[in-house]
C-alpha positions in Angstrom: 27.3 19.4 -23.8 24.7 17.1 -22.4 21.4 18.2 -23.5 18.2 18.0 -22.0 15.9 15.9 -23.3 11.6 15.4 -24.1 9.6 14.3 -27.0 9.7 14.2 -30.5 6.0 14.6 -30.4 2.7 14.1 -28.0 1.5 10.4 -28.1 -1.4 9.0 -26.1 -2.5 5.7 -24.4 -5.5 4.7 -22.1 -5.7 2.1 -19.3 -7.9 1.2 -16.4 -7.4 3.2 -13.0 -5.6 0.9 -10.0 -8.1 2.2 -7.4 -11.3 3.8 -9.5 -11.5 0.9 -11.9 -12.1 3.2 -14.3 -11.3 4.0 -18.1 -8.1 7.0 -17.8 -6.7 8.7 -21.2 -3.3 9.9 -21.0 -1.5 12.0 -23.2 2.4 12.8 -23.4 3.7 16.2 -24.7 6.9 17.6 -25.2 8.1 20.7 -23.3 10.0 23.8 -23.8 13.5 23.1 -21.6 14.1 23.6 -18.2 9.8 23.0 -18.2 10.3 19.9 -15.9 7.8 17.5 -15.5 4.1 18.8 -15.6 0.7 16.7 -15.4 -2.7 18.5 -16.7 -6.0 17.1 -15.1 -7.6 18.1 -18.1 -11.0 17.6 -17.0 -10.7 20.2 -14.7 -7.5 22.1 -16.4 -5.7 22.7 -13.5 -1.4 22.2 -14.2 0.1 20.1 -11.5 3.9 20.6 -11.3 6.0 16.7 -10.9 7.7 18.0 -7.5 7.8 16.7 -4.0 6.2 20.1 -3.3 2.9 19.0 -4.9 2.7 15.4 -3.3 -0.5 15.2 -1.5 -0.7 11.7 -0.1 1.5 8.6 0.0 -0.5 5.6 0.9 -0.5 2.6 -1.6 1.3 5.1 -4.0 1.9 8.9 -4.8 -0.4 11.4 -5.0 0.3 14.7 -6.3 -2.6 17.9 -6.0 -2.8 21.4 -6.6 -6.4 23.0 -5.2 -9.3 20.7 -5.8 -7.2 18.2 -8.2 -5.0 15.2 -7.4 -3.3 12.6 -9.8 -2.2 9.2 -8.0 0.2 6.5 -9.2 2.3 9.1 -10.4 5.6 7.1 -9.6 5.5 4.6 -12.5 5.6 7.2 -15.5 7.9 9.5 -13.2 9.9 6.3 -13.2 9.9 6.0 -16.8 10.6 9.3 -17.6 13.4 9.2 -15.4 14.8 5.9 -17.1 14.8 7.4 -20.1 16.6 10.4 -19.5 13.7 12.5 -20.0 13.6 16.2 -17.9 10.8 18.0 -19.7 7.2 16.6 -20.7 3.5 17.8 -20.1 1.4 15.2 -19.0 -2.3 15.3 -19.6 -4.9 12.8 -18.3 -8.7 13.1 -17.8 -9.1 11.4 -14.6 -7.6 11.4 -11.1 -5.3 8.8 -11.6 -2.3 8.0 -14.2 -3.6 4.2 -15.9 -2.0 1.4 -13.8 -1.3 -0.8 -17.4 0.7 -3.6 -16.7 1.8 -2.4 -13.5 5.1 -1.8 -14.4 7.1 1.0 -16.6 7.5 -1.0 -19.6 3.9 0.2 -21.3 5.3 3.7 -20.6 8.9 3.2 -21.6 7.1 1.8 -25.2 5.0 4.9 -25.2 8.2 7.4 -24.7 10.0 5.1 -27.5 7.5 5.1 -29.6 7.1 9.2 -29.5 10.9 9.9 -30.0 13.5 11.3 -27.3 14.9 14.8 -28.9 17.9 17.2 -27.7 17.3 20.4 -26.6 19.5 23.3 -27.0 20.5 23.7 -23.5 22.4 21.5 -21.2 20.8 18.9 -18.9 20.9 20.0 -14.5 21.6 17.0 -12.2 21.2 17.4 -8.3 24.4 16.2 -6.6 24.1 14.7 -3.3 26.9 16.2 -1.1 26.6 14.6 2.3 24.5 11.7 3.6 20.8 12.1 4.6 18.8 9.2 5.8 15.2 9.1 7.6 14.3 6.2 10.0 11.0 5.0 11.5 11.4 1.3 13.8 13.2 -1.3 11.5 12.1 1.0 8.2 15.0 3.1 6.6 16.1 4.8 3.7 18.7 7.5 2.6 20.7 9.1 0.0 24.9 10.0 0.3 27.1 11.2 -2.6 28.2 8.9 -5.3 29.3 8.5 -9.0 26.5 8.2 -11.0 22.7 6.9 -9.8 22.8 3.4 -7.6 19.6 2.6 -6.2 20.1 -0.7 -3.5 17.4 -2.4 -1.4 16.3 -4.6 1.0 12.9 -6.4 0.9 12.5 -8.5 4.1 9.0 -9.5 4.6 8.1 -13.3 6.5 7.6 -14.4 2.4 9.0 -17.3 0.5 9.5 -14.7 -2.1 10.0 -11.5 0.0 12.4 -12.6 2.3 15.8 -11.1 2.8 15.8 -9.9 -0.9 18.5 -7.9 -2.0 18.9 -5.8 -4.8 20.8 -2.9 -6.2 21.4 -1.2 -9.8 24.3 0.9 -10.5 22.3 2.6 -13.5 25.8 4.0 -15.1 26.1 0.1 -16.0 23.2 -1.2 -16.0 20.0 -0.8 -18.6 16.6 0.8 -16.6 14.3 -0.8 -19.3 15.9 -3.6 -19.5 16.5 -4.6 -15.5 14.2 -2.5 -14.1 10.9 -1.4 -15.7 9.1 -4.9 -16.4 9.1 -5.4 -12.5 5.0 -5.1 -11.7 3.7 -3.7 -8.3 2.5 -7.0 -6.1 0.4 -7.6 -3.5 -1.3 -10.0 -1.1 -4.9 -11.7 -2.5 -6.0 -11.2 0.9 -5.2 -7.5 1.3 -6.6 -6.9 -2.4 -9.5 -8.3 -1.5 -10.3 -5.9 1.8 -8.8 -2.9 -0.5 -11.8 -3.7 -3.1 -14.3 -3.8 -0.2 -13.5 -0.8 1.2 -13.6 1.0 -2.0 -10.0 1.2 -3.3 -8.1 -1.2 -6.1 -11.1 -1.7 -7.8 -9.1 -2.0 -10.9 -6.3 -4.3 -9.2 -6.1 -7.8 -11.0 -3.8 -10.1 -12.2 -3.3 -8.4 -15.8 -1.3 -5.3 -13.4 -0.3 -6.6 -10.7 1.7 -9.8 -9.0 -1.0 -11.2 -6.9 0.7 -13.3 -3.9 -0.8 -15.8 -1.7 0.8 -17.4 1.7 3.1 -19.6 0.0 3.9 -18.2 -3.9 2.5 -16.2 -7.0 -1.0 -16.8 -8.2 -0.4 -15.0 -11.8 -0.4 -17.5 -14.2 2.8 -16.6 -15.8 5.0 -16.6 -12.1 7.5 -13.8 -12.3 9.1 -11.7 -14.7 12.3 -12.4 -12.5 12.7 -13.9 -9.9 13.2 -11.1 -7.7 10.5 -8.9 -9.5 9.1 -7.8 -6.4 12.4 -5.9 -5.0 12.8 -4.6 -8.5 9.6 -3.3 -8.3 10.4 -1.5 -5.4 13.4 0.3 -7.0 11.3 1.2 -9.7 9.2 3.0 -7.7 12.3 5.0 -5.6 13.3 5.8 -8.8 9.9 7.5 -9.8 9.5 9.3 -6.5 13.0 10.4 -6.4 12.8 11.9 -9.9 9.9 13.9 -8.0 13.1 16.3 -6.4 12.8 17.8 -9.8 16.4 16.7 -11.7 18.3 13.6 -12.0 20.1 12.9 -9.2 23.9 11.9 -8.9 24.4 10.0 -5.5 23.1 6.6 -4.0 19.8 5.5 -1.9 20.2 2.9 0.3 16.5 1.3 1.3 15.1 -1.1 4.2 11.8 -1.8 3.9 10.7 1.7 2.5 8.1 2.5 0.1 6.5 5.8 -0.5 5.7 7.9 2.1 9.5 7.5 3.2 10.7 8.2 -0.2 8.7 11.4 0.1 9.9 12.3 3.8 13.8 11.6 2.1 13.4 14.0 -0.8 11.6 16.7 1.6 14.9 16.5 3.7 17.4 16.3 1.2 15.8 19.7 -0.2 15.4 21.3 3.3 19.3 21.2 3.7 21.0 23.6 1.3 24.0 21.9 2.3 23.1 18.6 1.5 22.9 18.9 -2.6 23.9 21.2 -5.2 22.6 21.7 -9.0 25.1 21.4 -11.6 25.2 21.8 -15.5 26.3 19.0 -17.5 28.7 20.4 -20.1 31.5 17.5 -20.0 30.5 15.0 -22.9 33.6 13.0 -21.6 33.0 9.6 -20.0 29.3 9.5 -20.5 27.2 6.3 -19.0 26.7 3.4 -21.0 22.9 1.8 -21.4 20.8 3.8 -19.5 18.9 7.3 -20.2 20.2 8.4 -17.0 22.9 9.8 -19.0 25.1 11.1 -16.5 28.6 11.0 -16.1 30.8 9.5 -13.7 33.2 12.1 -12.5 37.2 11.3 -12.8 
């Protein structure tokens, strides 16, 4: 039996909120089987389920909410949890944002690994895609369709030397999320950052937590972590947004210049069509994927 996973013990960190620029404390807690991912606004004592049904905003990041409480920028920590195969966790924050850390999921990978990962005495559940579901909006599109294991392909194409016709694809049954995807940082143009900060947004944004671009290249002193880092970050975001479906996915994603809004619309469209998916418990331990926390078996 392939078992559900949670943390061995609680662990905490602190960081800056990308948009508020204020310090945020975060605590990751273990959770019982079948809990899923639950966020807690500790300053308001309100729980918010880490699920697409809780999404209240997709501008600039993915924000979930319940009642008067909301938590922004959940996609990076959701991505890390998915990448390490964590099924159940409670995430406590004392403000309206998950700390941005270095702009990637790597600090959360480190945090989870420091806390330790334990198996629980119940089978892991996955959502298997049974037919293609797609969303289109002009030159942007995204789709989920049946596949063995979990694969994400993305095409980034903007009028910039580093963002033109950049295609990436990761088959997580063969490639390690932590090594290939988690270190990719969020990115933006210097003129956009300046405009957002004048509007009272992205107040915590800096070259310490984002790849900052001008018309010609990268302004960060250390350059890029990968030649295609910006496209890989889109994959990172997508993994986090897709995990809001409530389970690890067995299926393939294709994105064409898509983002948080379309990812959320796609997940909602899949769940709305009950012929497009099925929930399965993983009982067979044969042919388990290697080098990945997703721990999804490859069907024969």
